C-alpha positions in Angstrom: 111.7 126.7 112.6 109.0 129.3 112.1 106.6 130.4 114.7 104.5 133.3 115.7 106.5 136.0 117.5 105.8 136.8 121.1 106.8 140.4 121.7 107.4 141.3 125.4 106.5 144.9 125.0 103.1 144.0 123.5 102.1 140.6 124.7 99.4 140.3 127.3 96.8 137.9 128.7 93.1 139.0 128.5 89.7 137.7 129.7 87.3 136.8 126.9 84.3 139.1 126.6 81.9 136.3 127.5 84.1 134.7 130.2 82.4 133.8 133.6 85.6 135.1 135.3 86.6 138.8 135.0 89.5 141.0 136.0 89.7 141.1 139.8 89.8 137.3 140.0 92.9 136.9 142.1 93.8 133.4 140.9 93.9 134.5 137.3 95.2 138.1 137.9 98.2 136.6 139.7 98.7 133.8 137.2 98.8 136.3 134.3 101.6 138.2 136.1 103.4 135.0 137.0 103.3 133.5 133.5 104.2 136.8 131.8 107.4 136.8 133.9 108.1 133.1 133.0 107.6 133.8 129.3 109.9 136.9 129.3 112.4 136.3 132.1 114.4 139.4 131.1 111.4 141.7 131.0 110.8 144.1 128.1 114.0 144.4 126.0 112.7 144.3 122.4 110.9 146.9 120.4 107.1 146.9 120.2 106.5 145.7 116.6 103.1 144.3 115.8 102.6 140.5 115.9 99.4 138.5 115.4 100.3 136.7 118.7 100.0 139.7 121.0 97.1 138.4 123.2 96.2 135.1 124.7 92.4 135.3 125.3 91.2 133.3 128.3 87.6 132.1 128.5 86.4 130.3 131.6 82.8 129.0 131.4 82.0 128.5 135.1 82.2 131.3 137.7 84.2 130.7 140.9 87.4 132.3 141.9 87.5 132.6 145.7 87.2 129.0 146.6 89.7 126.2 147.0 90.4 123.4 144.5 89.0 120.0 145.5 89.2 116.4 144.4 86.2 117.0 142.1 87.6 120.1 140.5 87.6 120.0 136.7 91.1 120.8 135.2 90.4 120.2 131.5 91.2 123.0 129.0 91.7 123.6 125.3 94.5 125.8 123.9 94.3 127.0 120.3 97.2 128.9 118.8 96.9 130.2 115.2 97.9 133.3 113.3 94.5 134.8 113.7 93.7 133.8 117.3 95.2 132.6 120.5 92.5 131.2 122.8 92.5 129.2 126.0 89.1 127.8 127.1 88.4 125.9 130.3 85.5 125.1 132.5 87.1 126.4 135.7 89.9 128.7 136.8 91.9 125.6 137.8 91.8 124.3 134.2 92.8 127.8 133.1 95.9 127.5 135.3 96.9 124.2 133.7 96.4 125.7 130.2 98.6 128.7 131.1 101.3 126.3 132.2 101.1 124.5 128.9 101.2 127.8 127.0 104.3 128.9 128.9 106.0 125.7 128.0 105.2 125.9 124.3 107.1 129.2 123.9 110.6 128.9 122.5 113.6 131.2 122.0 115.0 132.0 118.6 118.6 132.6 117.7 118.5 136.3 118.4 116.7 136.2 121.8 113.3 136.7 120.4 110.5 134.4 121.6 108.1 132.4 119.3 105.2 130.1 119.7 104.1 127.5 117.1 100.6 127.0 115.8 98.9 124.2 117.7 95.7 122.8 119.1 95.9 121.2 122.6 93.0 119.4 124.2 94.1 118.3 127.7 92.7 116.8 130.8 94.2 114.9 133.7 94.1 111.1 133.9 94.1 111.2 137.7 92.3 113.8 139.8 94.8 113.5 142.7 98.4 114.1 141.6 100.3 114.5 144.8 103.7 115.2 146.4 104.5 114.5 150.0 107.0 116.5 152.0 108.2 115.4 155.4 108.9 118.4 157.6 109.4 116.5 160.8 112.5 114.4 160.1 114.0 117.4 158.3 112.6 120.9 159.1 112.1 122.7 155.8 112.1 126.5 155.7 109.0 128.2 154.4 110.9 129.3 151.3 111.7 125.6 150.4 108.0 124.7 150.7 106.9 127.6 148.5 109.6 126.8 145.9 108.3 123.2 145.8 104.8 124.4 145.2 106.1 126.4 142.2 107.8 123.3 140.9 104.6 121.3 141.4 102.6 123.8 139.3 105.2 123.4 136.5 104.5 119.7 136.6 100.7 120.1 137.0 100.8 118.3 140.4 97.7 119.4 142.4 98.0 118.0 145.9 100.6 119.0 148.5 100.5 116.2 151.1 102.1 118.0 154.1 103.5 115.3 156.4 104.0 118.0 158.9 104.8 116.1 162.1 106.3 112.7 163.0 108.4 111.0 165.7 111.5 113.3 165.4 109.8 116.7 165.7 106.5 118.6 166.0 106.9 121.9 164.0 103.2 122.6 163.7 102.4 125.5 166.1 99.0 124.7 167.5 96.9 127.6 168.7 95.1 125.5 171.3 98.1 123.3 172.4 101.2 125.6 172.1 103.3 123.1 174.2 103.2 120.6 171.3 105.7 122.7 169.2 107.3 124.4 172.2 108.4 121.1 173.6 108.3 118.9 170.5 109.9 121.0 167.7 113.7 120.9 167.0 113.6 124.5 168.2 110.5 126.3 169.6 111.0 129.5 167.6 113.2 128.8 164.6 112.0 125.4 163.6 108.2 125.8 163.7 105.4 126.7 161.3 103.3 129.5 162.8 99.6 130.0 162.0 100.7 132.7 159.5 103.2 130.3 157.8 100.4 127.7 157.4 98.0 130.3 156.0 100.7 131.4 153.6 101.4 127.9 152.3 97.6 127.2 151.9 97.0 130.5 149.9 100.2 130.1 147.8 99.1 126.6 146.9 95.5 127.7 146.2 96.7 130.4 143.7 98.4 127.5 141.8 95.4 125.2 142.0 97.1 123.0 144.6 95.3 121.4 147.5 97.0 121.1 150.9 96.3 117.9 152.8 97.9 117.8 156.2 98.9 114.6 157.8 98.8 114.1 161.6 99.7 110.4 161.9 98.6 108.5 165.0 98.6 106.3 167.1 102.2 105.5 166.1 104.8 108.0 164.9 103.9 110.2 167.8 107.0 110.4 170.0 107.3 114.2 169.4 103.7 114.7 170.7 104.6 113.3 174.1 106.5 116.2 175.8 103.7 118.7 175.1 100.8 116.5 176.1 101.6 114.6 179.3 99.6 111.3 179.6 99.0 111.1 175.8 101.5 108.3 175.1 101.5 104.8 176.6 104.1 104.3 179.4 106.2 101.2 178.5 107.0 98.6 181.2 110.0 96.5 181.9 108.5 93.7 184.0 106.3 95.3 186.7 107.9 98.7 186.5 107.6 101.6 184.0 110.8 101.7 181.9 110.7 105.5 181.5 110.1 105.2 177.7 106.8 105.7 175.9 105.1 104.0 173.0 102.2 104.9 170.7 99.2 107.0 171.8 97.4 105.5 174.8 94.1 104.2 173.4 92.4 103.3 176.7 92.1 106.7 178.3 89.1 109.1 177.8 91.6 112.0 178.1 93.2 110.8 174.8 90.0 111.2 172.9 89.2 114.5 174.6 92.6 115.8 173.4 92.1 114.4 169.9 88.6 116.0 169.7 90.0 119.4 170.5 93.2 119.1 168.4 91.4 117.9 165.3 88.7 120.6 165.7 91.6 123.0 165.3 93.2 121.1 162.4 89.8 120.9 160.6 89.3 124.7 160.9 92.9 125.6 159.9 93.1 123.4 156.8 90.2 124.0 154.3 90.5 120.8 152.2 87.8 118.2 152.7 90.5 115.6 153.5 92.8 115.2 156.4 95.4 112.4 156.4 95.2 110.5 159.6 98.2 108.1 159.1 97.7 104.9 161.0 100.8 103.1 159.7 103.5 101.1 161.5 102.0 100.8 165.0 104.4 98.8 167.2 102.5 96.8 169.7 105.5 96.0 172.0 104.8 98.8 174.5 101.0 98.2 174.6 101.7 94.5 175.4 104.0 95.5 178.2 101.6 97.8 180.0 99.4 96.1 182.7 96.6 98.6 182.4 96.3 97.9 178.7 96.4 94.2 179.4 93.5 94.6 181.8 91.6 96.7 179.2 92.2 94.0 176.5 90.6 91.4 178.8 87.7 93.6 179.6 87.0 94.3 175.9 87.4 90.6 174.9 90.2 91.4 172.5 92.3 88.4 173.7 95.9 88.9 172.5 95.0 90.5 169.2 96.4 94.0 169.5 95.3 95.0 166.0 91.8 95.0 167.6 93.0 97.6 170.1 94.4 99.6 167.2 91.1 99.3 165.4 89.3 100.4 168.6 91.4 103.6 168.6 91.3 104.3 164.9 87.5 103.9 164.7 87.0 106.4 167.6 89.4 108.8 165.9 87.6 108.5 162.5 84.3 109.3 164.3 85.8 112.4 165.8 87.2 113.6 162.5 83.9 112.8 160.7 82.0 114.9 163.2 83.8 117.9 161.9 82.6 117.3 158.4 85.9 116.1 157.1 86.9 113.1 155.0 90.1 111.2 155.6 93.0 109.4 154.0 94.7 106.6 155.9 97.8 104.5 155.2 97.2 100.9 154.0 97.7 99.3 157.4 94.3 100.5 158.5 92.7 98.6 155.6 95.0 95.6 156.1 94.0 95.3 159.7 90.3 95.4 158.8 89.5 98.5 160.7 85.9 99.6 159.9 86.1 102.8 157.9 83.5 105.0 156.1 82.9 104.2 152.4 84.5 107.5 151.2 87.8 106.7 153.0 90.8 106.9 150.7 93.4 104.1 151.3 97.0 105.2 150.7 99.2 102.4 149.4 102.8 103.0 150.2 104.5 99.6 150.7 106.3 98.1 147.8 106.1 94.6 149.1 108.3 93.2 146.3 106.0 94.5 143.7 102.8 93.3 145.4 101.4 96.8 145.6 99.3 96.2 142.5 97.5 93.4 144.4 97.0 95.6 147.4 95.6 98.4 145.2 93.2 95.9 143.6 92.1 94.6 147.0 91.4 98.2 148.1 89.3 99.0 145.1 87.5 95.6 145.2 86.4 96.5 148.7 84.8 99.6 147.3 87.4 102.2 148.5 89.4 104.7 146.5 93.1 104.0 146.4 95.9 106.4 146.4 99.1 104.8 145.1 102.6 106.0 146.2 104.5 102.7 146.5 106.4 103.0 143.2 107.5 106.6 143.8 108.8 106.5 147.4 112.0 108.5 147.9 112.9 107.7 151.5 115.8 109.8 152.8 
């Protein structure tokens, strides 16, 4: 097939004269370098003969380069490739990134190793503003390199949210500045299997430069076994008959010290992670341990909860949501929080993950009917 030749020795990306974003914008400067290397993996090998396709001009209509992408970020773009002009126009730098990705995928290699691009006109925008991928770094610790490689792959697929399921029952690799014992005693290894403050900053910036948001998940009150060793008294002591069994259950929801800890811990999380949203989990809370604990039984009577332990769960989650809201953050919760009728703020995002024999469509419809936004993961759950 015929196409316009891309010559490595001459091809470059350039800012349009009237663009709201100029050289010195790190997001685009780095993207230009990255995509040049993707277009010409072998570097400059060919001669420098003239081609009408020597420059892709990039025109961004709205200023803004130093911030972070958000749920409201506009990612639409238009890419025009003709003999006389190659032009990429977008409202924002985030849209420009998506257009550069498309441009890089349109180039093709001829029989003799030369690169070509065909004439085309692409008008593109996302159907969904949140296109996420979850990585679980608690069950399996993932080296930083693997996370950064995943962010690259997400950019190729135009995914824009890295949901970092950073801690869970098996291990606590997040190195907290305020509570260093959490990872010291809860990680698989306190030095080799942790994410330091620098690691976290690097992931967030690497993601930002690719137009990817980082939403951390710190799931409570269940899925918290790894939190226990680092914060004595946080988890509920389970009882066998009238004596403690030596094991622990979910977070203890009846102690003021629990909420004091959560206030301090989520103050740190809110400062470390710039995205508006934090994922607060709330799934799969096993009530067995709570039921066995005499102090919790007394508290249940005092509060008039009867035997309905989902009311105790709601009591905890509502207090946690108030804490996180006080730091100016929004939150995502797993569907159980909605299913158990916990009172949540109108801008809460409900994350649907259970397949329930194909009933997830009904669950998603219930969520949106109640006025909440739904995030659907159920059909794409790879559970290893």
